[in-house]
Each structure stands twice: as C-alpha cells, then as structure tokens.
C-alpha positions in Angstrom: -8.9 -29.7 -8.3 -7.9 -29.6 -4.6 -6.9 -25.7 -5.1 -10.1 -25.0 -7.3 -12.0 -26.4 -3.7 -9.7 -23.8 -1.9 -10.2 -21.1 -4.2 -14.1 -21.8 -3.2 -14.0 -21.9 0.2 -11.5 -18.7 0.2 -14.4 -17.3 -1.7 -17.2 -18.2 0.3 -15.2 -16.8 3.4 -15.2 -13.3 2.0 -18.6 -13.4 1.6 -19.3 -14.4 4.4 -17.0 -11.1 6.1 -19.8 -9.0 3.7 -22.4 -10.6 5.0 -21.1 -10.2 8.6 -20.3 -6.6 8.5 -23.8 -5.8 7.0 -25.6 -7.8 9.7 -23.9 -6.4 12.4 -25.0 -3.0 11.3 -28.4 -4.1 11.7 -28.0 -5.3 14.9 -26.2 -2.3 16.3 -28.9 0.0 14.6 -31.4 -1.2 17.0 -29.3 -0.7 20.4 -27.0 2.3 19.8 -28.4 6.1 19.5 -27.0 8.2 16.5 -23.8 10.5 16.4 -24.3 14.0 16.7 -25.6 15.3 13.1 -25.7 18.7 11.2 -28.1 21.0 12.0 -28.7 22.3 8.5 -27.7 22.3 5.0 -25.5 25.3 5.3 -23.6 23.3 8.0 -22.9 20.7 6.3 -20.4 23.0 4.0 -19.3 25.1 6.3 -18.6 22.4 9.0 -16.8 20.3 6.2 -13.2 19.1 6.0 -11.0 20.1 3.4 -7.3 18.7 3.6 -4.6 18.2 0.9 -0.8 17.1 0.2 1.1 18.7 -1.8 4.5 17.0 -2.9 7.8 18.0 -4.9 9.6 14.7 -5.7 12.9 14.5 -7.2 13.8 10.9 -8.2 17.1 9.7 -10.3 17.9 6.4 -10.8 21.8 5.6 -12.5 22.8 2.6 -13.7 26.5 1.2 -13.8 26.3 -0.3 -17.4 24.2 0.1 -20.7 21.5 1.3 -19.2 20.9 4.8 -19.6 20.0 7.0 -16.4 16.9 8.9 -15.3 16.3 11.5 -13.2 12.2 12.9 -13.0 11.0 16.3 -11.1 7.7 16.8 -10.3 5.0 18.9 -8.5 1.6 18.3 -7.3 -0.7 16.6 -4.8 -4.0 15.6 -3.7 -6.8 17.7 -2.9 -9.7 16.2 -0.8 -13.0 17.7 1.0 -15.9 15.8 2.4 -19.0 17.7 3.9 -20.3 17.4 7.4 -22.7 14.6 8.4 -26.3 15.2 8.2 -28.3 12.1 9.0 -25.0 10.1 8.8 -24.5 10.5 5.0 -21.9 12.7 3.9 -20.4 13.0 0.7 -16.7 13.6 -0.5 -14.7 14.6 -3.9 -11.3 14.8 -4.3 -8.8 15.8 -7.0 -5.2 15.0 -8.1 -2.6 16.6 -10.2 1.1 15.8 -11.3 3.4 18.2 -13.4 7.4 18.3 -14.0 9.6 17.1 -17.0 12.7 15.1 -17.1 16.2 16.7 -15.8 17.7 14.5 -19.2 16.7 13.0 -22.3 16.2 9.9 -21.1 13.6 7.7 -20.1 10.9 8.8 -17.1 11.5 7.6 -14.3 8.7 5.3 -13.4 5.6 6.4 -11.8 5.8 9.8 -11.2 4.8 11.4 -14.3 2.4 9.8 -17.0 3.7 8.5 -20.4 3.4 9.9 -23.8 4.1 7.6 -26.8 7.3 6.3 -25.9 8.7 6.0 -22.4 11.0 8.7 -23.5 7.7 11.5 -23.3 6.4 13.1 -19.8 3.4 14.2 -19.7 1.5 16.3 -16.8 -1.7 14.6 -15.4 -4.9 15.8 -13.5 -8.1 13.8 -12.8 -11.2 13.8 -10.2 -9.9 10.6 -8.5 -12.2 10.6 -5.5 -16.5 11.1 -5.5 -18.2 9.4 -2.9 -21.0 9.0 -0.2 -20.5 7.9 3.2 -22.9 6.5 5.3 -21.5 6.6 9.2 -23.5 5.1 12.1 -24.1 2.5 14.6 -20.1 1.9 14.8 -20.5 1.0 10.8 -19.1 3.1 8.0 -20.4 2.4 4.1 -18.8 4.3 1.5 -20.0 4.1 -2.3 -17.8 5.5 -5.0 -14.4 6.7 -6.2 -12.2 6.1 -2.8 -9.0 5.8 -1.1 -8.4 2.1 0.3 -5.7 1.2 3.0 -6.2 -2.7 3.1 -2.8 -5.3 3.1 -3.0 -6.1 -0.4 -5.4 -3.5 -1.5 -4.1 -0.1 -0.8 -3.0 3.7 -1.8 0.6 2.8 -2.2 1.2 6.0 -1.4 5.4 6.2 -2.2 4.8 8.4 -5.4 3.4 12.0 -6.0 -0.3 10.7 -5.9 -1.6 7.7 -4.5 -3.7 4.8 -6.1 -7.7 5.3 -5.7 -10.3 2.6 -6.7 -13.9 2.8 -7.1 -16.7 0.2 -6.1 -18.4 -0.3 -2.3 -16.6 -0.8 1.0 -18.0 -1.1 4.3 -16.2 -1.4 8.3 -18.0 -2.5 11.2 -16.5 -2.3 14.9 -20.1 -3.6 16.4 -17.5 -6.4 18.3 -15.6 -5.0 20.9 -11.9 -5.1 19.6 -12.8 -6.9 16.4 -12.8 -4.9 12.6 -14.9 -6.4 10.1 -14.3 -5.3 6.4 -16.1 -6.0 3.3 -14.8 -4.7 -0.6 -16.4 -4.8 -4.0 -14.0 -3.1 -6.5 -14.6 -2.1 -9.5 -12.0 0.1 -11.0 -8.7 1.4 -9.6 -6.6 4.7 -10.9 -3.3 4.2 -10.9 -0.7 6.7 -9.6 -0.5 9.1 -13.3 -3.4 7.8 -14.5 -6.5 9.8 -15.9 -8.7 7.5 -17.2 -10.3 4.3 -14.6 -9.5 0.9 -15.4 -10.8 -2.4 -14.5 -9.2 -4.0 -11.2 -8.7 -7.0 -13.3 -6.6 -5.2 -16.1 -4.7 -4.1 -13.5 -3.2 -7.2 -12.8 -3.2 -9.2 -16.6 -2.6 -5.1 -18.5 -5.3 -6.6 -21.0 -7.8 -3.2 -20.9 -10.3 -5.2 -22.6 -10.7 -7.4 -19.3 -13.5 -6.1 -17.1 -14.0 -8.2 -14.4 -14.3 -6.8 -10.6 -13.1 -8.1 -7.3 -14.5 -9.2 -3.6 -12.4 -8.4 -0.5 -13.2 -9.2 3.0 -10.9 -8.9 6.2 -11.3 -9.6 10.2 -8.9 -7.5 12.6 -9.1 -9.0 15.7 -6.6 -7.1 18.7 -6.7 -9.8 20.9 -5.2 -7.8 24.0 -2.5 -5.1 23.9 0.4 -6.7 22.7 -1.6 -9.1 20.2 -3.5 -8.9 17.0 -4.5 -10.8 14.5 -5.8 -10.3 11.3 -6.9 -12.5 8.0 -7.9 -11.4 4.7 -9.3 -12.9 1.4 -9.1 -11.2 -2.3 -10.8 -12.9 -5.2 -10.4 -11.4 -8.4 -12.6 -12.9 -10.6 -11.5 -15.4 -13.6 -7.9 -14.1 -12.4 -6.8 -15.1 -8.6 -7.5 -15.7 -5.3 -5.1 -13.7 -2.7 -5.4 -15.1 1.1 -3.0 -13.3 3.3 -2.7 -13.7 7.4 -0.5 -11.8 10.0 0.0 -11.9 13.5 1.6 -9.1 15.3 3.2 -9.0 18.9 4.3 -5.6 20.8 5.2 -5.5 24.2 6.7 -2.2 26.2 9.5 -3.8 28.5 10.0 -1.0 30.9 10.0 2.6 30.4 12.6 2.2 27.6 12.2 -1.0 26.4 9.9 -2.7 23.8 10.0 -6.0 22.3 7.9 -6.7 18.6 7.2 -9.3 16.0 5.0 -10.1 13.1 4.2 -13.5 11.3 3.1 -13.1 8.0 1.7 -15.8 5.4 0.2 -15.0 1.9 -0.9 -17.7 -0.8 -2.2 -17.1 -4.3 -3.8 -19.5 -6.9 -5.5 -18.9 -10.5 -9.0 -19.1 -10.5 -11.9 -19.4 -13.0 -10.5 -18.7 -16.6 -6.8 -17.8 -14.9 -6.6 -14.8 -17.3 -3.0 -14.6 -15.7 -2.3 -17.6 -16.6 -1.5 -20.4 -14.1 -0.5 -19.2 -10.8 0.3 -21.4 -7.4 2.3 -19.8 -5.0 2.9 -18.7 -1.3 4.8 -16.0 0.7 6.0 -16.8 4.4 8.0 -15.1 7.5 8.0 -12.4 9.6 10.3 -9.9 11.8 11.7 -9.4 14.9 12.6 -6.4 16.8 13.6 -4.6 20.1 13.5 -0.4 20.5 15.3 0.9 23.2 16.5 4.7 24.1 15.2 5.9 20.4 17.1 3.2 18.5 14.9 0.5 16.7 16.5 -2.6 15.3 15.1 -5.1 13.1 15.4 -8.5 11.4 13.4 -9.6 8.3 13.4 -13.3 6.9 11.1 -14.5 4.0 10.4 -17.1 1.6 8.4 -17.3 -1.3 6.8 -20.3 -3.3 7.4 -21.1 -7.3 5.7 -18.4 -8.7 6.0 -14.4 -8.7 3.3 -12.7 -6.7 1.0 -10.6 -8.2 0.9 -7.1 -6.1 -0.1 -4.3 -8.7 -2.0 -2.7 -5.9 0.5 -2.3 -3.3 1.1 -4.5 -0.4 2.0 -6.2 2.8 5.5 -7.6 1.5 7.5 -9.0 4.2 10.7 -7.2 3.2 9.6 -4.0 1.0 13.0 -1.9 0.7 13.3 1.7 -1.2 14.2 -0.6 -4.8 13.1 -4.0 -3.8 10.0 -5.7 -2.8 10.5 -9.7 -1.3 8.1 -10.9 -4.5 10.0 -12.9 -7.2 9.6 -16.6 -7.7 11.5 -18.5 -5.4 12.9 -15.7 -3.9 14.9 -15.7 0.1 15.4 -12.8 1.6 16.9 -11.8 4.7 17.2 -7.6 5.9 18.6 -5.9 9.3 17.1 -2.5 9.6 18.8 0.4 12.2 16.4 3.2 13.1 17.0 6.4 15.2 14.7 9.2 16.7 16.9 12.0 17.3 14.1 13.6 20.0 15.9 12.2 23.1 18.9 14.3 22.0 16.6 17.6 21.6 15.8 16.8 17.9 12.4 16.6 18.0 11.2 15.5 14.2 14.5 14.5 13.1 14.9 10.6 12.4 17.2 8.5 10.0 17.6 4.4 9.3 19.9 2.4 7.1 18.5 -1.5 5.7 20.4 -3.9 4.5 18.9 -6.8 2.6 20.1 -9.6 0.7 17.5 -11.2 -2.0 18.4 -14.5 -3.4 17.2 -16.7 -6.3 17.9 -19.9 -7.9 21.0 -19.9 -10.2 19.4 -22.2 -13.0 15.6 -23.4 -13.8 12.9 -21.7 -15.3 13.0 -19.0 -12.5 16.6 -17.5 -12.8 17.1 -14.1 -12.1 20.1 -11.9 -10.8 20.8 -12.3 -7.1 20.9 -9.0 -5.2 22.0 -7.1 -2.2 20.2 -3.4 -1.4 21.5 -0.9 1.4 18.9 2.5 1.9 20.1 5.1 3.7 17.0 7.1 4.9 17.1 11.0 6.8 13.6 12.4 7.6 12.9 15.7 9.0 9.4 16.5 9.9 8.9 20.2 10.7 7.3 21.4 14.0 5.8 24.9 15.4 4.6 27.4 12.5 5.9 24.7 10.0 3.6 22.1 11.3 2.8 19.7 8.5 5.8 20.2 6.1 8.6 17.2 6.2 12.2 16.9 4.1 13.2 13.4 3.7 16.3 12.8 1.4 16.8 8.4 0.3 20.0 7.2 -0.6 20.0 3.5 -2.2 22.7 1.1 -3.6 21.6 -2.0 -5.4 24.1 -4.8 -6.3 23.1 -7.3 -8.7 24.7 -10.8 -10.0 26.0 -9.6 -13.5 26.5 -13.2 -14.2 22.4 -13.8 -14.9 20.9 -12.1 -17.3 19.6 -8.9 -16.4 22.1 -7.6 -13.5 23.3 -4.9 -13.5 24.4 -2.7 -10.2 22.7 0.9 -10.2 22.3 3.5 -7.6 18.7 5.4 -6.6 18.3 8.7 -5.4 15.1 10.6 -3.6 14.2 13.8 -2.2 10.7 14.5 -0.8 9.2 18.1 0.1 5.9 17.5 1.3 2.9 19.6 3.1 0.3 17.9 4.7 -2.7 19.8 5.9 
C-alpha cells in the first residue's frame, strides 16, 4: 500500500509538470514578442532545414564456448526535413532505412537488421519514422506527432544503425531563467529496426495486444555554472512508474584542470494491473572525475535493488559500457575510465579511451547470475576540413564471465563505425 501511495504521488508530480509547462507558455505569451517568421509560403520550404546521418556498421561477437559467433555488416541511416516556421508553426518528416547481411550463417547481431522468421534471417528495413507539427514561440516548444525524444529514460538510444523514435506530444518551456520544464505523453514507439509502430507498453511487456500509453515530466535546473540538478517521473500506465534524480558538479580549476562529479538515483515500482509483474527496485550511485592536459580519469560505483531495471527505451545508467549496462537485480558495479584527446599533440579530431568495469551479482538465491568483468578499447577520429562530418570509430571489448554459474561464457565484441553527418 505504501508503494501504491508513492506511485500515485509521483504520477501527480508528472501531471503538475505538464500543467506548469503549459501555464508558463500562457504567461510568457502576454509579455514576449514573437520571433522572426517566414514571409511567404515559398520560403517555408526554401528556408527549411535538411539533415541526415549515413552509417556503415560492422559488428562481430565471438564466443569462447558453445554459442555460435555472429558477424553482421550494414549500411543505412536517417534523413529529416523540417520547414522554416510560419507564425511559429513548422512541420517535419523523417525517413530511416537499413540494409545488409550476415557475414556467416549464424544469428543476426541484435538491433542491426530486422529479423525474419528466425534469428538467422536478416532482413532490410525502411520506414517513415518522423512526421510532426511543431509550434515554437515565447520560450516554448510544442511538438505533436512522431519525433525523436531525448530524456534520461526515454530517448533515441542511438547506438545502432538508426535511433528509436516516439509518437505523441512533447512540450518544453524555458520561461524561468536557468530552468527547463518538460512534459510528454507518448502513445507509440518505433524500435531500431522496426517498420511498424507499437504501443509504448508493449515495449516493456512484450505483449503487442497491450495498448497503454505513458506520461512523463521533468525539471532541469542549472543552479550555477558548477551545479545542475534534474528530476524526472515516467508513468507507464498499468505497468510501472520510474522516478529519477541526478545532480551534477563541474568546476574548472585553472586553465588546464577541471573536476566533475555526478550522483544518480533511480526507482521503479509496479502500478495498476502490473502488466510486467511485481516490480520494486532502485539503482543508486555516481561518478567522479578529473580532466587535465587532454586526459580524463573517471571512477564509477553503483548498486541495484532486488529487481532488474526495466529500460527498453535506453537510459542514463550509472555505468553503460560497450556491451553491459548496470541493470541486473542486486548488481554492484565499479569501473574506471581513462580518456585522451590528442588535439594537444596536434592531432585534431583523434581521441581514445580505455574502460574497465566489474559487475557483481549474488552467488545464490533468486537473483543469481554470472559475475563479469568487461574491458573496452575505443579509438575515434572525426575528420576536419573538406571531410567535416565524417568519422571513423573502432571499438573492441573483452567480457570475462563466471562460467561456474549458468549462462556464464567468455566472449569478445568488435565494432567498426563509418559515419557521415550533415
């Protein structure tokens, strides 16, 4: 009963955030002039913005034991056009596509291509993934339709060929100095390789017959140049409620040094009919880092509650590595990451990092699962000059799992990214 009351309170908070955003819009409208607009219907299109992202990805995973290796090569991306505003109103449309094949007869690398009748069947995909109307005026941005969303636990999660998209209503208001108010109602979502929109509820439960929606709200407050806090509430009707808070600190200490830290707290509880079963869990932790002379060292620590985190829409995990995220039940994690930007050595656009993480779970009980260590290597080059927008990224990860626990198996994961953004 206590959890139910808490959930209802959090739902009310989300609703208040939505109302606050709309109310702030009305107040600002009475006091602020409208921004410059297009002066004709023709300029709505001629002054519109076209942008896109073309990628070629090669992902490979090699297992040490019985599981078959898998290697998939793809090419594709996104194209989006948004008209210039007329009386504050603009319209946008976006398209995604992906094509490729397996380089062996084994399973498709998950999330790179659509699956056919079996996990061994790689299929190309194409879909209209954005179509929306936008109203932007008086420090407020309103979007209705299929769109890309970026919030801590409802986001594009752009780690494959094409990002995830969402259909619904979004509002952001910046009328209050240093404060951003966010509100969302999401009805459907489109996964990385999906061509058909599915209910946001089914993304969690896996049941396509469930058609509930989600309400979300957030406040982001930049207290000063050094401190920022944010709070978010996500209410997935009849499934679960997610509450998230984050506090960040970032201070420059002279010309060559900076110190930064972040604390995060995440809570999930089931609500209503509990369509994904009983849920009562948390995740808490953070990181602290020091940057100096092009190098950055970051230390992480986090701990989870009794249930695994539900996060099919991407999230702001305490630790999110190339392969593993901090999301299993009763999982503790610590990690160290070292980054270096070679620009100080005259190699503009070149960066590298190495990351080690140790994920530990119970050795007995309901939440038993293999402990694992992961080490990641990353090398990235962003081209400049005539080739600005092009980038090459090489990633490789080694995962060492406890093979004494069911499901434990060592493997390696390699990824090559070729990308052009315009």
